[in-house]
C-alpha positions in Angstrom: 89.5 87.1 96.8 89.8 84.2 94.5 92.7 81.4 95.4 95.0 82.7 92.6 94.7 86.2 93.8 97.6 87.7 96.1 98.9 90.8 96.9 101.8 91.9 94.9 104.9 93.7 95.7 105.5 96.6 93.4 108.4 94.6 91.8 105.6 92.1 90.7 103.5 94.3 89.1 104.0 95.1 85.2 105.6 98.4 84.0 102.9 100.9 83.4 102.8 104.0 81.1 101.3 106.8 83.4 101.0 107.2 87.1 98.6 109.8 88.7 98.9 110.4 92.5 96.6 112.5 94.2 99.1 114.5 96.4 96.9 114.3 99.4 100.1 114.4 101.7 99.8 110.9 101.8 102.9 108.5 101.2 102.6 106.6 97.7 104.7 103.7 96.6 107.3 104.4 93.9 105.7 102.9 90.7 108.1 102.9 88.1 106.5 104.6 84.8 107.0 106.4 81.7 105.1 109.4 83.0 104.1 110.8 86.5 101.8 113.8 87.5 100.5 114.9 90.9 97.2 116.4 90.9 97.7 117.6 94.4 94.0 117.0 95.5 92.9 117.8 99.2 92.4 114.7 101.0 88.7 114.2 102.1 89.3 111.8 104.7 87.0 112.8 107.7 84.8 115.2 105.7 81.4 115.5 104.6 80.1 113.4 102.0 79.7 116.5 99.8 83.4 117.0 99.9 83.9 113.2 98.8 81.6 113.8 96.1 83.8 117.1 94.9 86.8 115.0 95.0 85.4 112.3 92.9 84.0 114.7 90.6 87.7 116.6 90.3 89.2 113.2 89.4 86.5 112.3 87.0 86.9 115.8 85.0 90.6 115.7 85.2 90.8 112.0 83.7 88.3 113.1 80.8 90.2 116.2 80.1 93.4 114.3 80.1 92.5 111.0 78.4 89.5 112.2 75.7 
């Protein structure tokens, strides 16, 4: 990490337009935004590489569909 970089609190980051959460039953910080969407993806922690790859593909496809 560069000397000028540091961890920031939620209050220190700029306001964002869109927040997408995975919904993996993992607690997320509340980030103020104009729009929030929960994709309710299954948490691949502890699962096979194949299952991780499937979640990655799902995220990639959702991003392309939403923002293309």
